[in-house]
PAGUTI-673028 format. One record per residue (C-alpha): x, y, z. Coordinates in steps of 0.02 Angstrom, whole numbers, plus 32768, in hexadecimal, padded with zeros to 4 digits. Layout:
<lumdos>
   px   py   pz
    X    Y    Z
...
</lumdos>
This chain:
<lumdos>
   px   py   pz
 82AC 3489 7A95
 8274 3528 7A3E
 8250 3521 7986
 82B8 35BE 7968
 8357 355B 7986
 83B8 3507 78FA
 8375 345B 78CC
 83DB 33EC 7940
 8368 3383 79A9
 8348 3376 7A62
 8375 32FF 7A59
 82E4 30DB 7C3A
 81A5 2C53 7FB7
 8211 2BFE 7FED
 82A2 2BE0 7F74
 82C0 2B3A 7F20
 8365 2B1C 7F7A
 8316 2B14 8027
 8296 2A93 7FEC
 8317 2A2A 7F91
 838F 2A27 8025
 830E 29EF 80A6
 82FB 2938 80DC
 8240 2927 80C2
 822F 286F 80F3
 8289 2887 8198
 821D 291E 81C3
 817E 28BE 81A0
 81B3 282B 820E
 81C9 28A0 82A1
 8110 28D1 829B
 8085 2862 82E2
 8012 2832 8254
 7F5F 283F 8296
 7ED5 27F1 822C
 7E71 2892 8227
 7F04 28FF 81F6
 7EDB 28E4 8140
 7E2F 2934 815B
 7E82 29CF 81A2
 7EF9 29D5 810D
 7E68 29C4 8092
 7E06 2A4D 80EB
 7E9E 2AC0 80EA
 7EB8 2AA0 8031
 7E03 2ACD 800B
 7E10 2B6F 806E
 7EB0 2B9F 8014
 7E5F 2B80 7F6B
 7DC7 2BE7 7F9A
 7E37 2C73 7FD6
 7E97 2C75 7F32
 7DF5 2C83 7ED2
 7DC5 2D1A 7F3B
 7D2A 2CC3 7F82
 7CFA 2CDE 8036
 7C65 2CAB 80A0
 7C12 2D33 8107
 7B64 2D23 8155
 7B48 2C89 80E8
 7B59 2CF5 804A
 7BE3 2CE1 7FC7
 7C35 2D7A 7F7B
 7CC7 2D96 7F05
 7D59 2E07 7F31
 7D65 2E99 7EB7
 7DF0 2E65 7E3F
 7E25 2F1A 7E27
 7E5E 2F1B 7EDD
 7ED1 2E88 7EBA
 7F10 2ED7 7E18
 7F34 2F7A 7E72
 7FA0 2F1F 7EF1
 7FFF 2ECE 7E63
 802A 2F7A 7E1E
 8086 2FB2 7EBB
 8142 2FC8 7EC4
 8173 2FB2 7E0E
 822D 2F94 7E05
 8289 2FA5 7D61
 831E 2F3A 7D35
 8383 2FAA 7CC4
 83CE 2F58 7C29
 8486 2F30 7C37
 849D 2F50 7B7D
 8443 2FC6 7B08
 8430 2FBD 7A4C
 844A 305B 79EA
 83AA 30BE 79D0
 8370 30CF 791C
 836C 318C 792F
 841F 3198 796E
 847E 31B9 78CE
 853B 31CF 78D7
 8534 31EB 7994
 84DC 3292 7979
 845F 327A 7A06
 84E3 325F 7A8B
 8550 32ED 7A4D
 84BE 3367 7A4B
 847F 3341 7AF9
 852B 3339 7B46
 854D 33E7 7B00
 84A7 3432 7B37
 84B8 33E8 7BE6
 856E 3418 7BFC
 853F 3488 7C90
 8502 33EE 7CED
 85A4 338B 7CE5
 85BC 33A3 7D9F
 851C 3341 7DBF
 8573 32A4 7D83
 85E4 32B2 7E1B
 854C 329B 7E8C
 8574 332E 7EFC
 84E7 3390 7F4C
 8480 33F1 7ECD
 8459 34AA 7EDE
 83A1 34A2 7EAD
 8388 355B 7E8A
 8424 3564 7E20
 83ED 34CA 7DC1
 8343 3515 7D9A
 8390 35AF 7D4D
 83F1 354F 7CC9
 83BF 3514 7C1D
 83BA 3457 7C08
 8398 33C6 7B90
 83A9 3431 7AF6
 831F 34AC 7B26
 8342 3566 7B11
 82E9 3593 7BB4
 8310 356F 7C6A
 82B0 34FC 7CDD
 825B 358F 7D33
 8223 35DC 7C8F
 81E3 3538 7C49
 8187 3514 7CEB
 8121 35B3 7CD4
 80F8 357F 7C22
 80C2 34CF 7C54
 806D 34F9 7CF9
 7FBA 34FE 7CB9
 7FCC 3468 7C46
 801D 33F6 7CC6
 7FA8 3429 7D54
 7F13 3403 7CE2
 7F44 3367 7C82
 7FA9 330D 7D08
 7F24 332B 7D8D
 7EEA 3275 7D89
 7F86 324C 7DEF
 7F66 3233 7EA8
 7FDE 3223 7F39
 8037 317C 7F32
 801F 3167 7E75
 80A8 313E 7DF8
 80E8 31A8 7D68
 815E 3175 7CDB
 81B6 31E4 7C5D
 81FF 319D 7BBE
 8297 31FF 7B85
 82A6 3262 7C27
 834B 32BA 7C02
 83A0 32EF 7CA4
 82FA 32DD 7D02
 82C2 3391 7D10
 821C 3379 7CB4
 81EF 32F0 7D30
 8223 335F 7DC0
 81BC 33EF 7D79
 8121 3382 7D68
 8130 3344 7E1B
 814D 33F4 7E5A
 80B6 343D 7E00
 8042 33B3 7E3F
 8080 33CF 7EF0
 805F 348A 7EE3
 7FB5 3481 7E8D
 7F65 33E3 7ED7
 7FD4 33B6 7F6B
 7FFF 3311 7F17
 8095 32BC 7F66
 80E3 3211 7F80
 80E9 31F8 7EC3
 8150 3164 7E86
 81BD 31A6 7DFA
 8207 313F 7D6C
 8256 3161 7CC4
 82CF 3134 7C3A
 834B 3198 7BD4
 83BB 316A 7B42
 8453 31DA 7B5E
 84C7 318B 7BE1
 8502 3230 7C2D
 844D 326B 7C3E
 841F 31C7 7C94
 84A4 31E4 7D18
 8471 3298 7D32
 83B7 326D 7D3B
 83D7 31ED 7DC4
 843A 326D 7E26
 83BE 32FC 7E0E
 8322 3296 7E35
 8369 3233 7EC6
 839B 32D7 7F1B
 830A 334A 7EF0
 826E 32DC 7EEA
 826F 32BC 7FA7
 8269 3378 7FC1
 81C3 3376 7F62
 8180 32E4 7FC9
 8197 3263 7F3E
 821C 31E2 7F13
 827F 3194 7E87
 8232 30E8 7E97
 82AD 3092 7E23
 834C 30D2 7DCF
 833B 312C 7D2A
 8370 30AC 7CA8
 83C9 30C3 7C06
 8355 3088 7B7D
 8306 30A3 7AD3
 8258 30EF 7AE3
 8219 3086 7A51
 824B 2FE1 7AA4
 8226 2FDB 7B5F
 822A 2F1E 7B6C
 826F 2F28 7C1E
 81DA 2F90 7C59
 813F 2F2C 7C90
 8098 2F4A 7C3C
 8008 2F9F 7C99
 807B 2FEC 7D1B
 8067 30A9 7D2A
 7FDE 3126 7D51
 8025 319E 7CD1
 80A5 3179 7C4A
 80DE 320F 7BE6
 816A 325E 7B85
 819F 3313 7B82
 81D3 3307 7ACC
 81E4 3281 7A47
 8291 3297 7A00
 828C 32A6 7942
 82CD 3213 78E0
 836D 3241 7888
 836F 3232 77CA
 830E 318C 77BC
 832B 3185 76FF
 83E7 31A2 770C
 83D6 3237 7698
 8473 3288 76DB
 84D8 31F4 769D
 8486 31EB 75F3
 848C 32A7 75D7
 853C 32BB 761A
 850B 3355 767E
 849F 3392 770C
 83E3 3386 76F5
 837D 3425 76E1
 82C0 3438 76E6
 82C4 344B 7628
 82F1 3392 761D
 8250 3365 767A
 81D7 33EF 7647
 81B2 3440 759F
 8165 34CC 7604
 8108 34DC 76A7
 8087 344F 76B9
 80C2 33FC 7616
 813D 336D 7633
 81B2 3326 75B0
 81B2 326B 758F
 8241 325C 760D
 81DE 32CA 7685
 8148 3254 767C
 81B6 31BE 76A4
 820E 321E 772E
 8167 324C 777D
 812E 3196 7779
 81CD 3166 77D8
 81AF 31F0 7857
 80FE 31B0 7875
 813D 30FE 7890
 81BC 3140 790C
 8135 319D 796D
 80C7 3103 796A
 814E 3095 79B8
 816F 3115 7A41
 80B7 312E 7A6C
 8090 3074 7A61
 8109 3054 7AEF
 80BF 30DF 7B57
 8011 3094 7B41
 804F 2FE5 7B6C
 80A1 3014 7C11
 800F 3080 7C4E
 7F8F 3034 7CC5
 7EE0 3014 7C7F
 7E74 30B0 7C8C
 7F0A 3120 7CAA
 7F5C 31AD 7C49
 7FDB 31BD 7BBB
 8020 326A 7B8F
 8093 32A3 7B04
 80D3 3355 7B18
 8118 33CB 7A95
 80E5 3370 79F5
 8126 33C2 7957
 80BF 33C7 78B7
 8107 3377 7818
 81A1 33C9 77CD
 8147 3412 7737
 80C1 3460 77A7
 8141 34C1 780A
 81E9 34D5 77B6
 8237 351D 7854
 8216 3487 78C4
 825B 33D8 78D4
 81CD 337B 7883
 814C 330D 78D6
 809A 32D5 78B5
 7FF9 3330 788C
 7F67 3341 7903
 7EFF 32D7 788D
 7F7C 3249 7899
 7F4B 3218 794A
 7E9B 31DE 7923
 7EDE 3174 7895
 7F6E 3131 78FF
 7EFB 30F2 7989
 7EA8 3080 790B
 7F40 3057 78A0
 7FB0 3022 7930
 7F23 2FD7 7998
 7F4B 303F 7A31
 7EE9 3008 7AC9
 7EA6 30B7 7AEB
 7DFD 310B 7AF7
 7DE6 3166 7A51
 7D73 31E5 7AA4
 7DFC 3213 7B20
 7E6F 325C 7A9A
 7E8D 3312 7AC0
 7F05 3384 7A62
 7F3F 3420 7ABC
 7F90 34AF 7A5C
 803D 34E4 7A92
 80B5 356A 7A53
 80FC 3576 79A4
 807D 3500 7952
 80A6 3472 79CA
 8024 3416 7A31
 8011 339B 7AC1
 7FB3 32F5 7ABA
 7F48 32A7 7B44
 7F05 31F4 7B3D
 7EB9 3177 7BB7
 7ED7 30BD 7BAF
 7E3C 3050 7BA9
 7DFD 3003 7C49
 7E07 2F46 7C56
 7D5E 2EF5 7C3A
</lumdos>
């Protein structure tokens, strides 16, 4: 969303029954019980235990299987079980979020019907509250995404929190295919607005295969600050295209009996009022919850990205309000994020916004 627009925000083995139903004693009596059979059973048990420990004998030397190989296998094929109910997000005041997005995505209503999508027509429309089309925004983001998402390799997984109708995910996949020939990406995401969830599933399920990648699990409806249904340490990159601003955390509109203006939060540029200081603290807590979940669900040693971060309200009176560049160093310590402090990289974007790049710590 461009900062020139009015301040309305942009705004997812055997089962027990077979064992219980078998007649174990009858089956045993049908087998001849040889005296040495117990030795074979004991030997088999020992071999199984050794195998589970990852210990093998080769040329009379013992060696341990690299545990990272086992962990990597465990990361494959993440499947999300979408929540059947969703609590109201703390930044969804008076249904504003849903109303705003449903209005800005009105051109995409046909996508809900799951008919075939005209890709070129889709890319020439504005979406998710942004004032520019997909094609225009792709040109703007081309260098950034090709540089900071380049750790992704074919077959890796990517997750976007707050993915809207899915076009930012599609754009990322498309740019990586064009610049590094990366394909077979496993794509995941969540979105809060129900209509956008439906459209994202339609858009991505149809268009990702054309880029050589796939929607590995349905886009879920969910709150980006509480991804309890998403497993930890799951994705090669977890990112968000924008952290939606929290709506009036102090309930000033109610107490004032009118709409809030920047004068209520700022005495002048860079000088907050008392209410402005409290409002900024609430914004920072909101950001921290969102980023904490991104860090948690990212694999060790892999990448977290936050795009389009706004500076605090009183630093740019024409934007939505976010966090300062200095905040990130402090937040890593304050919220005990499991990230490499040295990996923090802030990349300037347009209109005083910036992008954030982090790497999660490797497991020791």
